[in-house]
C-alpha positions as CSV (number, residue, x, y, z in Angstrom):
1,M,0.0,0.0,0.0
2,D,1.4,3.4,-1.0
3,E,1.6,5.4,2.3
4,H,0.7,8.7,0.6
5,S,-2.1,7.7,-1.8
6,G,-3.7,4.6,-0.1
7,I,-3.5,2.8,-3.5
8,P,-2.1,-0.8,-3.3
9,R,1.2,-1.2,-5.0
10,P,1.2,-3.6,-8.0
11,S,3.0,-6.9,-7.4
12,E,6.4,-7.6,-8.9
13,G,6.4,-10.2,-11.6
14,E,6.5,-13.8,-10.2
15,I,9.7,-15.6,-10.6
16,L,8.4,-18.2,-12.9
17,P,9.9,-19.6,-16.1
18,V,9.1,-17.3,-19.1
19,I,8.0,-19.1,-22.2
20,I,8.4,-17.1,-25.4
21,D,6.0,-18.5,-27.9
22,E,6.5,-18.7,-31.7
23,A,3.6,-16.2,-32.0
24,V,5.9,-13.7,-30.2
25,T,9.2,-14.5,-31.9
26,E,7.8,-14.1,-35.4
27,H,7.7,-10.4,-34.7
28,F,11.4,-10.2,-34.0
29,P,13.7,-9.1,-36.8
30,K,14.9,-11.8,-39.2
31,G,18.2,-13.4,-38.2
32,S,17.8,-12.5,-34.5
33,K,17.9,-15.0,-31.7
34,L,16.5,-15.0,-28.2
35,K,19.2,-14.1,-25.6
36,E,17.2,-13.7,-22.3
37,A,13.7,-13.4,-21.0
38,K,13.0,-12.6,-17.4
39,P,10.2,-11.1,-15.3
40,H,10.4,-7.3,-15.2
41,G,8.4,-4.6,-13.5
42,A,5.1,-4.8,-11.6
43,S,1.5,-5.2,-12.7
44,F,-1.9,-5.6,-11.0
45,W,-3.4,-7.7,-13.8
46,T,-0.7,-9.2,-16.0
47,R,2.7,-11.0,-16.0
48,T,5.4,-8.7,-17.3
49,T,8.6,-9.7,-19.0
50,R,11.7,-8.1,-20.5
51,I,13.0,-9.9,-23.6
52,D,16.5,-9.3,-24.9
53,I,17.3,-10.6,-28.4
54,E,20.6,-10.6,-30.3
55,L,20.4,-9.2,-33.8
56,S,22.4,-10.4,-36.7
57,D,25.0,-7.7,-36.2
58,N,25.5,-8.9,-32.5
59,T,23.8,-5.9,-31.0
60,I,21.0,-6.3,-28.4
61,Q,17.5,-5.2,-28.8
62,S,15.0,-5.3,-26.0
63,Y,11.2,-5.7,-25.8
64,F,8.6,-5.6,-23.0
65,M,5.8,-8.1,-23.0
66,K,2.6,-8.5,-21.0
67,L,0.8,-11.9,-20.7
68,S,-2.7,-12.4,-19.6
69,S,-5.3,-15.2,-20.0
70,G,-8.9,-15.9,-20.9
71,E,-11.3,-13.8,-22.8
72,L,-10.8,-10.8,-20.4
73,G,-7.1,-10.9,-20.9
74,M,-7.4,-11.1,-24.6
75,G,-9.7,-8.0,-24.7
76,M,-7.4,-6.1,-22.3
77,L,-4.2,-6.7,-24.4
78,K,-5.9,-6.1,-27.8
79,G,-7.4,-2.9,-26.5
80,E,-4.0,-1.7,-25.1
81,Y,-2.2,-2.5,-28.4
82,R,-4.8,-0.6,-30.5
83,G,-4.8,2.3,-28.1
84,A,-1.0,2.5,-27.9
85,K,-0.8,2.5,-31.7
86,T,-3.1,5.5,-31.7
87,I,-1.1,7.4,-29.1
88,H,2.2,6.5,-30.7
89,K,1.0,8.0,-34.0
90,Y,0.6,11.4,-32.4
91,T,3.4,11.3,-29.7
92,P,5.9,8.8,-31.0
93,N,8.4,9.7,-28.2
94,G,5.8,9.6,-25.5
95,I,4.9,5.9,-25.3
96,P,6.9,2.7,-25.9
97,R,6.4,1.7,-29.5
98,P,3.7,-1.0,-29.8
99,V,4.9,-4.0,-31.8
100,A,2.1,-6.7,-31.7
101,W,-0.5,-8.4,-29.7
102,G,-1.9,-11.9,-30.2
103,T,-2.4,-15.4,-28.8
104,Y,0.2,-18.1,-28.0
105,K,0.2,-20.9,-30.6
106,S,1.1,-23.3,-27.9
107,D,-1.7,-22.2,-25.6
108,P,-4.9,-20.6,-27.0
109,N,-5.7,-19.3,-23.5
110,T,-2.5,-17.2,-23.2
111,H,-2.4,-13.8,-24.9
112,F,0.4,-11.2,-25.2
113,Y,1.1,-7.6,-25.8
114,L,4.6,-6.7,-27.1
115,C,6.2,-3.3,-27.3
116,E,9.7,-1.9,-27.3
117,F,11.5,-1.8,-24.0
118,V,12.2,1.6,-22.5
119,D,14.0,2.0,-19.3
120,L,11.8,4.3,-17.2
121,T,12.4,6.2,-14.0
122,K,9.8,5.7,-11.3
123,D,9.5,9.4,-10.5
124,L,6.9,11.7,-11.9
125,P,8.1,13.5,-15.1
126,N,8.7,17.2,-15.3
127,V,5.3,18.8,-15.1
128,H,6.0,21.3,-18.0
129,A,7.4,18.7,-20.3
130,F,4.6,16.3,-19.6
131,S,1.9,18.9,-20.1
132,S,3.5,19.7,-23.4
133,L,3.4,16.0,-24.4
134,L,-0.2,15.6,-23.4
135,A,-1.3,18.8,-25.2
136,Q,0.6,17.5,-28.3
137,L,-1.4,14.2,-28.1
138,H,-4.7,16.1,-27.9
139,R,-4.0,18.8,-30.4
140,N,-2.4,16.6,-33.1
141,S,-5.1,14.0,-32.9
142,A,-8.0,16.6,-32.9
143,E,-6.4,18.3,-36.0
144,D,-5.8,15.1,-37.9
145,R,-7.8,15.1,-41.1
146,D,-8.2,11.3,-40.8
147,A,-9.4,11.5,-37.2
148,P,-12.9,10.1,-36.5
149,S,-15.7,12.5,-36.4
150,Q,-17.5,10.6,-33.6
151,F,-16.6,9.9,-30.0
152,G,-15.5,6.4,-28.8
153,F,-13.0,3.8,-30.1
154,E,-12.6,1.1,-32.7
155,V,-12.4,-1.7,-30.1
156,M,-13.3,-2.1,-26.5
157,T,-10.6,-0.8,-24.1
158,Y,-10.1,-1.4,-20.4
159,E,-9.2,0.5,-17.3
160,G,-7.5,-2.2,-15.4
161,T,-9.8,-5.2,-15.7
162,M,-13.0,-3.0,-16.1
163,Y,-14.2,-2.7,-19.7
164,Q,-15.2,0.7,-21.1
165,D,-18.3,0.8,-23.3
166,V,-16.7,3.1,-25.9
167,R,-18.8,2.2,-28.9
168,W,-18.9,5.1,-31.4
169,S,-21.3,7.8,-30.4
170,A,-22.4,10.9,-32.2
171,T,-21.9,13.2,-29.2
172,W,-19.5,13.4,-26.2
173,E,-22.5,13.5,-23.9
174,E,-23.7,10.2,-25.3
175,L,-20.3,8.5,-25.0
176,Y,-19.6,9.8,-21.5
177,R,-23.0,8.6,-20.2
178,R,-22.6,5.2,-21.9
179,R,-19.1,4.7,-20.6
180,L,-20.0,5.7,-17.0
181,L,-23.0,3.3,-17.0
182,S,-20.7,0.5,-18.0
183,F,-18.6,1.1,-14.9
184,I,-21.7,1.4,-12.7
185,D,-23.0,-1.9,-14.0
186,Q,-19.7,-3.7,-13.4
187,E,-19.5,-2.2,-9.9
188,A,-23.0,-3.5,-9.1
189,K,-22.1,-7.0,-10.3
190,S,-18.9,-7.0,-8.3
191,Q,-20.0,-5.3,-5.0
192,G,-23.8,-5.8,-5.1
193,P,-26.6,-3.3,-5.7
194,S,-26.7,0.0,-3.9
195,Q,-30.0,1.7,-3.2
196,E,-28.3,5.0,-2.5
197,L,-26.6,4.9,-5.9
198,R,-29.9,3.9,-7.6
199,N,-31.5,7.0,-6.0
200,L,-28.8,9.3,-7.2
201,L,-28.5,8.0,-10.8
202,P,-31.6,9.6,-12.4
203,D,-30.5,13.1,-11.5
204,L,-26.9,12.4,-12.5
205,L,-27.8,10.9,-15.9
206,D,-30.8,13.2,-16.8
207,K,-29.7,16.5,-15.3
208,V,-26.1,16.8,-14.3
209,I,-24.5,15.2,-17.4
210,P,-26.7,17.1,-19.9
211,R,-26.2,20.4,-18.0
212,L,-22.4,20.1,-18.0
213,L,-21.7,18.5,-21.3
214,R,-24.3,19.7,-23.7
215,P,-23.2,23.3,-23.6
216,L,-19.9,22.3,-25.1
217,T,-21.7,21.9,-28.4
218,T,-24.5,24.5,-28.3
219,H,-24.8,28.2,-29.0
220,G,-22.3,27.9,-31.8
221,R,-19.7,25.9,-29.9
222,S,-18.3,22.7,-31.2
223,L,-16.1,19.9,-29.8
224,K,-13.6,17.9,-31.9
225,P,-12.8,14.4,-30.6
226,A,-9.3,14.1,-29.3
227,A,-7.3,10.9,-28.6
228,L,-7.2,10.4,-24.9
229,H,-4.8,8.3,-22.8
230,G,-7.7,7.6,-20.6
231,D,-5.9,6.7,-17.4
232,I,-3.5,9.5,-16.4
233,W,-2.1,9.1,-12.8
234,Y,1.3,8.8,-11.3
235,G,1.4,5.0,-11.7
236,N,1.2,5.3,-15.5
237,L,3.8,8.1,-15.9
238,G,7.6,8.2,-15.9
239,S,10.6,9.5,-17.7
240,N,12.8,7.9,-20.3
241,A,16.0,7.1,-18.3
242,A,18.2,7.7,-21.3
243,T,16.7,11.0,-22.6
244,G,14.8,12.4,-19.6
245,D,11.7,12.8,-21.9
246,P,8.3,12.3,-20.2
247,M,6.4,9.1,-21.1
248,Y,3.1,7.5,-20.4
249,F,2.0,3.9,-20.7
250,D,-0.8,1.5,-19.7
251,C,-3.3,3.5,-21.7
252,S,-7.1,3.1,-21.8
253,V,-7.7,5.0,-25.0
254,F,-10.8,6.5,-26.6
255,W,-11.7,9.6,-28.5
256,G,-13.3,12.2,-26.3
257,H,-13.1,15.7,-24.7
258,N,-9.4,16.5,-24.0
259,E,-10.2,17.8,-20.5
260,Y,-11.1,14.3,-19.5
261,D,-7.4,13.4,-19.3
262,L,-7.0,16.0,-16.6
263,S,-9.6,14.6,-14.3
264,S,-7.3,12.7,-11.9
265,M,-4.8,15.5,-11.5
266,S,-6.7,17.4,-8.8
267,I,-7.4,14.2,-6.8
268,A,-5.0,14.0,-3.9
269,R,-4.5,10.2,-4.0
270,Y,-3.0,10.4,-7.5
271,K,-0.1,12.6,-6.3
272,M,-0.2,15.2,-9.0
273,G,-2.1,18.4,-8.1
274,R,-3.9,21.3,-9.7
275,H,-0.6,22.9,-10.9
276,W,-0.5,20.1,-13.5
277,M,-3.8,21.2,-14.8
278,E,-2.7,24.8,-14.8
279,E,0.5,23.9,-16.7
280,Y,-1.5,22.0,-19.3
281,H,-3.7,25.0,-19.9
282,K,-0.6,27.0,-20.9
283,F,-0.7,24.9,-24.1
284,I,-4.5,24.4,-24.5
285,D,-7.2,26.7,-23.0
286,P,-10.1,25.3,-21.1
287,S,-13.2,24.7,-23.3
288,D,-16.1,27.1,-23.4
289,P,-18.2,27.7,-21.4
290,K,-15.3,28.2,-19.1
291,G,-17.6,28.9,-16.2
292,D,-18.5,25.1,-16.2
293,Y,-14.8,24.1,-16.1
294,E,-14.6,23.1,-12.5
295,D,-17.8,21.2,-12.5
296,R,-16.9,19.3,-15.7
297,N,-13.6,18.3,-14.0
298,A,-15.5,17.1,-10.9
299,L,-17.8,15.1,-13.2
300,Y,-14.9,13.6,-15.2
301,G,-13.2,12.6,-11.9
302,M,-16.1,10.3,-10.9
């Protein structure tokens, strides 16, 4: 348990033999050979491995691999791969390059996500540099001529083990409502029904959400979907140990309102703070109506 945030620490990878399946090795450069594979890092939901291969010129190239099992594990890793590809398109220096995802040929119940290995520091990155990176993701994606005109994502993505209902929606209000309901439904199945929550939901869904999100696209205002990391908190941030550049990982991507990615910054347990939001807005202004900004942020932090 982190003494400052109250959030349990992810467990280090178990010291178990690491099997590198043919489905993984076929993504290595031709003429390379496996040199070493060992558990690396920590994860709440997956087994994590560093893989070192020797190239034909005798240099070493390293990869990072996540393994998970079952239908849930397959969905999580597929969603992470597709999401990481989206983020890498707009901020290629901000996230380890995704290489592949798939299923072991030797075990159809084991699934993998493979990306380049980057040695990361455990400290939070420089706030100004990270704010610039996040603004670059949001601005470049929203301005992309090939970006989707709707809100959502091409596949289901996950926040931890919880799926996000991010089917394409015509409006941000519709997507936000749908995604929130998917979390509420999963919480009820996991923890049991709550009469208090049931009593609160009608006003939240029918009054609060329309009141705060609909004005983003009324009275001549418009909102372009931006690619979102989807799970910004200190546990998913670091710096490239070699360059010092800020990096994010473990994304839960969908196309939405850029301010959504700021929602955890003001929550004390995530160890960032409002100055991170203020630094971000040096690059991108709050959306209109600005008078709703604080209330939107509180809604997005639910």
